[in-house]
N, C-alpha and C positions, 0 to 999 in steps of 0.2 A: 504493500500500500504506500502511496506517496505520503511524505511527511506533511505536517500541518502547514509548513511554509509553502507547499505547492498550492495552497488555497488562499494565498494572499493575492486577491484579485484586483487590488488597486493599481491601475495602469498609469497614474498621473506622471510618474517619472520614467519608468522603464520603457513604456511604449514610445513616447515622443523621442527619447534618446536614441532608441534603436531605429525608428523610422527616419529621423533626420540624419543619423549616421549613414544609413544605407543610401539615402538620396544624395548625400554629399559625395560618397564614394562613386556612385553611378555617374554623377555629373562630371567628376574628375576623369573617369574612364572614358566617357563620351568625348570630353574635350581633347583627350590624347589620341583616341583611335577612330572616332566615328566622323564620317563626312557624307555629304549628299552624293548619291550616285547621279551622274550626268549622262547625256546621250553618248558621249565619247567612250564611257567605260561600261555601258550596259552589256550584259552577257548575252541577252537576246531581246528582240523587239517587245516581247510581252512584259518586260520589266518596267514599261512606262505606264501611263495613265489607263491603258486598256484594262489593267487589273483592279482599278479602284472600285468598280461596282462589286466585284467579288470580295474585296477587302471590307467594304461596308457591310455586306451580308454576314461575313464571318464575325465582324466586330459586334453586330447586333446579337449574334448567338452567344458570344462571350459575356457581354454585359447585361443583356436582358434575358436571353434564353436560359442560361445556366443560373442566373441570379433568381429569377422568379420560379424556376422549377423547384428550387429548394425552400420555397416559402410555405410548404405544406404544414410544417410544425406550427401549432396554434399560437405559441408565444415566442417565436424566433424569427419573425419576418424581417425585423430591422437588421439582424445579424446576417440572415441569408442573403439579402440584397446588398447590404452595406459592406460586409467582409468580402463578398464576391467582388465588389468594386475595388476594395483595397488590394486584394490578391492580384486582380487583373492589372491594376495600375503599376504595381511593382513588377509583375511578371513580364509585361510587354517590354519594359525597359531592360530588364535583366536578360530576357530572351534574345533581344537584338544583339546585346553584347556577346553573350556566350555562343550563340549560333554564328555570329560574325567572326569570332576567333578561329573557327574552323575554315573560314573562306576569306581570309585576309589577303589583300594585294598590296605589296610594298608596305607592310605593317599598318595598313589602313583598312577599316571596315567601311565599305561603301553601302549606305543604307538606301533601300529601294522599297517600293510598294510590296514587292514579293517578300522581302525580309520582314516587313511589318506583318504580313499574313503569317509567316512562319513563327514570328514572336507570339502572335495570337494562338497558334497551334500549341506552342510550348506551354502557354498559360492554360489552355484547355485541359491538359493533363493534370495540372495542379488543382483546377476546379473540380475535376472528377474525384481526386483524392480528398478534397475538402468535403465532398458529399459523404464519404465514408466515416468521417469524424465529426460531422456537423452536430453542433450543440454541446460538444464535450471539450472544446479547446478554446484558448484565449487568442486575442489578436496578435500578441507577441509570438505565440507558438506558430501562428499561420504565416507571419512574416518569415520566420526561420525556415519553416517547411518550404515556402516558395523558393527561397534561395537555394536550398539543398536539392529539391526535386528538379528544378530546371537545370541545374548543373549536371545531375545524373541523366536527365532526359536527353540533353543535347549529345552526350557521349553515346548513349544507346542509339539515338537517331543517326549519328555519324557512322556507327558500326553497321547498322542495318542498310542504310542508303548508299554509303560511299565505299564500305569495305565488302559487305556481302552482296551488294548490288541487287537487293531484293526490291520488288515492287510493292508499294504500300501507299498509293496516291491519296487515299482517304484516311490513312493512318489507323486502320483497325488494330494493328499490332502496336505501333509506336506511340500512339496517343491513348486509345481507349483501353486496350488490354494493359498497357504499361501503367496508366493512371489508376486503373481499378485495383490491380494487384499491389501497386505501391501503397495505395490507400488501405487495403486490407492488412498489409504488413504493419503499417503505422497503427491501425486500429487494434491489432493484436497486442502490440507492445503497450499501448495505452489502455488496455482492458481494465474495466472497472467492475469488480465483483458486486459492488453495491447496486449496479444497474442490471444484474442478470435477470431479475424478475420484471424488468421494464421500469418506466418512470411516468409519473402523473402527467408530465408535459410532453411525453414522447408520442404525440398523436396529433390529429388534425381536427379542425372544425369546418363547417360548410364553406365559410368565406376563404379560409386559408387554402383549401383544396381548389377553390375557384381561381385564386391568384396563381397557384402552381400550374394550372392549366394554361395560363397566359404564357408561361415559360415553355411549356410543351408545344404550343402552337407556333411560337416564334422559331423554335428549334426545328420543328417539322417542316415549316415553310422554307427555311433557309439552308437546310441540310444539303441539297444538291450543290449549292455554292461551296460549302465546306469540303465536299468530296472532290470537287472539280477545280478548286481555286488555283492549284499549282500544276494541273495537268497540262500536257502539251496542247497549245491552242489548235483548234481545228477538230478533226474527227475524235481524237482522244478525249478532249474536253467535253465534246457533245455526248459521247458515250457515257462519260462519268455522270453527267447531269441526268441523262435518261435512265441509266441503271439505278441511280439513287432514287429517282422519282418512282419507278416501278416497284422497287424493293420496299420503300416506305408505304406505298399504297397496299401492297399485299400483306405486309406486316401488320398494318392497322386492322384490316379485316380479320386476320387470324387472331390477333390479340383480343378483339371484342368477342369472338367466338369462344376462345379458350377461357376467357375471364368468366363468362357465364357458365361454361361447362364445368369448371373446377370449383366454383362456389356452390356450397351445398344447398343454398336457397335459390340458386339459379339467377342471381343478380350480378350486375356489373360491379367490379371493384375499382374505385377511382385510382388507386395506386397503380393498377395495371395499365389503365388508360393514360395516366400521366407519363409513364415510363416505358412500358413494353412497346407502345406504338412507335417509339423512336429507335428500337433495336435494329430495325431493317437498315437504317442509315448507317449504323455502326458496322453491321456485319458485311455489307456490300463494299465497304471502303477499300479494302486491300486490292480488290479486282474491279473497282468501279470503272476504270478506263479501259478495261480489257473487253474483247469481243465475246462476252458470255451470253449474248442475246437477251432480249427482254424477259423471256421465260426463265432464264437462269437467274436473273436478278429477282424475279418474283419468287422463285423457289428459295433463294437465300433469305429473302425477307420473311417469307412464311415460316421457315424453320426458326429464324431469329425471334419472331413473335411468340412461338410456342415455347422455346426454351426460356425466354425471359419471364413469361407468366408462370411457368413451372418453378423457376428459380425464386420468384417472389412468394409463391404459395408454399413451397416445401423446403427449398434449399437454405434460404435466409435463416429460418429458425434453427436448422441443423448447424449452421456456421456459428450462431450465437451460443448454442447449448453445448456443442461438442468441441469446437475449436476456439471458443472464447473470442470470436470476432464479432463485435457489435457494429454492423454496417448500417448506419442511420438511414441513408437514402437508397440502400440496395444497389450500390454501384456495380456490384458483382453481376447482377442480373441485367442491368442496362448496358454496361460497358465491358465487363470482364468476359462473361460467357459469349455474348455476340462478337466481342473482339477475337476470342479464340475461334469462333465459327468463321469469321472473316479470314483469319490466317489459314485455316484449313481449306476454305474455298479457294484461296490463292494457290495453295499447294496442288489442289486438284486441277485448277485451271492450267498450271504449269505442266502437270503430268500429262494432260490431254492436249498440250501444245496449243491452247487458245492463243498464246503469244510465245513464239519460239525463242524469244530473247530472254525469257525468264527461266530459272532453274527451280525445280521442285525442292531440291536439296537446300538451296539457299533460302527459299521461302520458309522451309521448316526450321532452318537455323535461325532465321530472323525472328520467328515466333517464339522459339525456345529462349533465345537471348533476351528478348523484350520482357518475357515473364520472369526469368531468373534474375535479371538485373533489377527489375522492379521490386521483387520480393526482398532481395538483399539490401538494396538501397532504401527501401521503405523501413525495414527493420532497423537499419543504422540510424536513419532520421528519427524514427520513433524513440530510440534510446536517448537521442539528444533532446527531443521535445519533452521527455519525462524528467528532465532536470528540475530540481525542487524550487526554482525561483522564477518560473515562466508564467505563473499566474493562471493555471488551469482552474476552472470552477469546481467547487466541491460537488459531490453527487447530487445533493438535494437542489442545487441551483443550475444543473444542466438543462439545456433546451429552454433557457429563460433569458430574454433580452435584457432584463433589468440589472443583470450583473455588470454589464459593460456599457449600457445605454441609459440616457435619461428618458424615462417613459412618461409622456403627458397623461394627465387624467382627463376626464370629460370637460373639466373647467379649463384645461390647458396648462395647469401648473405641474411641474415635475414632482415626483414623490421621492422622499429620501429613504434610504435603508433598503432592506431586502423585501421586494414586493412579490406576492404570490396570490393566486386565486384559489378559493376552495371550489372543488368540482361540484359539491352538493348544494351550492347556493351561488347567488350572483354577487356575494359580498366580497369586496376587495380588502385584503389584510396587508398591513405593513408592519414589519418587524424592524425596530430601530435599535 
């Protein structure tokens, strides 16, 4: 168990010091290494403004889609959207630097729209991890996690893309599987025995589930851009858009069907609709730009919807009870399992020579490396986050915005002290 110092949640000094220090370091590094990319040093024509619409779509997914998807917790909406913004703001700066270090020219990082998209991608992996530990960590812990995870992420990405030469255009393996298993490893290290039987606030209410559906819809609409943003312009990019489109549509229909089928009262479960409907976008990512034909994309999406619903219904409780992994958002079911499916689909596509330039062996190696590096890196990062001065909330205050946020009352005045609601009444209690 963490010591009592772990629960010193006052952020007045430690958070500003860490945040300002990180920003100063980043500004200095940008001043030394980063310059604008100009027409004279573009590596290809698509590095110009042609990519800006794709960048906008991906940016919306990062800041609105992921943020609102996690607002399902009834008393954690401020943190879900707010800490998502914090992570993304740090991640896009850190990602440009660390990814740029692998592609420097004359000791200079030339920043382009494409590198900004890639920085968003690196941030997406961290936001997936955030979902696994949602409600149980402090803002300080999330800043530290962002720094470490992006550093590990870019190394794995370089290994997969530049060393193994694997295809993963929509990043089923390098973002989704990586972010999910990194998050599960962190969640295992930060396991809280006091939460093994659940928590009063670990649930949703009608309006919080409705807000989460806003995130789902934004992600669903813009996912074709996510999977095609850095694809080769022309036929490859068009295939990536179409395959994602068909996969998401098939996944959604299958998700609705299996949600009703597996619920003993034959009703839809909003958790499935918020999450499993997106699994098709994850699963088709690795081979989105390949000639798998529309029916192949639909098949991948349908399987993704099935395994995601089954994961939420049966696998998440097993992970919590048997492996002591408390996955708040079920990222294993939305990103982990569909990410594995995407990797397997790319191996099959290589084996049947949908694209003769890719190797089934390299695709398998890329999938194995992504999962293994994520698990080891996540465990290492979890050990650091478990240090007794980083301000994680005590068990009774998990999933509660009032630990780190000023919460207004109906009259508009903030409440002092530890605020909580009794479930059996509408009365608001304040402990000073």
